[in-house]
C-alpha positions, 0 to 999 in steps of 0.5 A: 499500500502506498505510505505517507508519513508512516500511515497507510492510504488506500486510493480509489483509482479509475484506469482508462486505457483501450489496451487490455493488457495495460488495463490488467497490468495497471489494475494488478500493480494498484490492487497489490498496493492495497488500492480500489481499482475500476477499469474502463476502456473508453471515455464514455465509460470513464465519464459514467463511472466518475459520475457514479463514484468518487475517485481519488485518481485517474490514469488516462491513456492519451490514445483511446482507439479512435478517441483522444484522452486529451478531451477526456482530461478537460471533462473529468476536471470539470466534473471532478475537480478534486481528482488527480489525473495521470496521462499515460503516454509513449515517449514519442508524445511527451509534447502531448503529455505536457499539453495534457498537464496544461489542461489540468492533468497532475502528471504523466506516466511514459511507456514502457513502465514498471511497478515502481513508476506507477508506485512513485506517482501514486505516492505523490498523489497520496501525499498531495491528497493528504496535504490538501486534506490537512490544509482544509482542516487547518483552515476550518480551525482558523475560521472558527477563531476560537481563543487559545483555551487548553484542556489543562485543569486543576479540577479533580473531576475534569482531570479524570475525564482528561485521563480517561480520554487520553486512555482511549484516544488511541483506540477505534472506539466510538466516544460520546461526549456529554455535558451542558452547552459551552463546556468545551466538548468540541475542544475535547474531541479535537484533543482526542483526535490529536492524541490518536494514531489518526492525528496526521489524518484530517478531522471533520466537524459536522454540526447536526442542527445546522442543516436541513435533512437532505443537506445534512445527509449530502454533507455526511455521505456525499452526493452524485451530480444530479442527485437533487436540485442544484447538485451540479457536480459530485460531492464526496461528503465528510466521511470520504474527506475524513478517510484514515482520520476522525468525524466529529458529530456535534449535537447528535441529539439533533440528528434527523430520524431518517438519517439515524439508520444510515449513521447506525449502519455506517458505525457498524459496517463502515459502509454507506451510499452517497445520495443518488448512487447505488454503489456502496463505499467504505471508509476508515473513519473514527467517530466522536459524537457530542450532545448536551441533551439527555439522549436516553430521555430522546430514546424514551420519547421516540426522538432517537433510536435506541439501537443508535444510542447504544452504538454511540455510547460505547464510552461516555465522557461527561464534561463538568460544568464550569460551576463544578470546576471553581479552581479553573475559572480564573486561569481560564479568564486570564487566558482569555484575556490574553487572547482578546487583548491581542485580538483587539490590539490592546496592551497586556491586560490584568484582572483587577481584585474586584473582578475575581470574586465575582467571576468565581461566585457567578454560576456561569449557566453558559459555561466557558462560552459565557465566560468567553463572551464576558471576557471579550465584552470586558476588553471591548469596553475597558480603557485601562489595563485593569479589567474590573467588575464594572466591566461585566454584565449587570446580572453577573455583578448582581450574584454575590459570592456564595456563603459558607455554612456557619457564615454570620448571615440571615437564612433570608440572605441565603435564600436570596442567593440560592434563588438568584443562582438557580434562576441563573442556571435554569432555562425557565421559571417553571424549571427554577420553581420545580428545583426550588420545591416552590409554586410559581406564585411563591417564586414570583413573590420571592423574585418581587421581594428580592428585586430580582 
């Protein structure tokens, strides 16, 4: 098999040559090396095959009987811009090979050729494909513009999660990362990928709620040209793009029911079909998933397949909310401060003493994402080098530092602080009332009493 940076790459390859012996020799050489090969004898069949399935590479003879392989190059490049084309030519027609490369061919293979010649060219294509995937993955990370917050933690609960994540990172097991919104589930997924043997391969991220059913299916599994209105060319899909790497499905609880059996099949068999294509494809892709909803409750409500839940939940990593990681709040805030000072072209900034107890006492219902927004806001509205409590949103300053048992304060004050915290951490008044064990009318009176 083709080897790149000590990793094995299996390519999907199309061979177009009118000579049966050439097709046979090339197919044997490539298949022995572990690649998937489709052979055709003419341009029409080549176009049909390229419309039906994804190919990383095509070997095209410049003389196809009475046809010209030169015109086929343009057709294949227009339909499949990601495909690398190597033209097969005799020594006497090197000028034609140069012309073919001007039309979009990747390289040429002169006749007669040996297995070593073929292997050298395929290695070059594999290297380029790998680099293209890596550039795309890095560009995706740059586009997120996330601050540089690492996973170093002083919290025992978080340390246990990180230790477990490192332990299982190098396996191929599916991992389900759960936790409240904003706790860093995507960050942990990227860390698992970086710690794994797949780190040199691409990692794709798909947000399940962000697309419609058809677009999400196309994004995951790909489609062929003409599969639906607007499908003007083939799309290999994220699964194909992540070959050898990792696919992260964010908010998996929002995956539409019609797609769930297709994902289950891929998890079980590593097999799938693109939209509009009956050809079964296979991919070596590890799946990580994340959710902030209770999937067991979703199963009970008929919104999530039970068999898919158990297939995803091979290993669960539960991200603790920020309020349960008080040791980490100030270190994360300081790293965010450095990031946003640099991003907004500010000199070095520091957290003033009055802001520290406020940051530590606030319950952070939005977790790290909310802390990120609060620090960026403070950087934007501050004028000096000190970031103080005055630069925080009013709702954060109104939550006082949590009292400890035995502190010399009244029961009424403890009740007020507790109600404020519960209200800040819940999504509705009804939910807060249930947690507090009081009816909604009583809660309304308490809010009025405490000017909430």
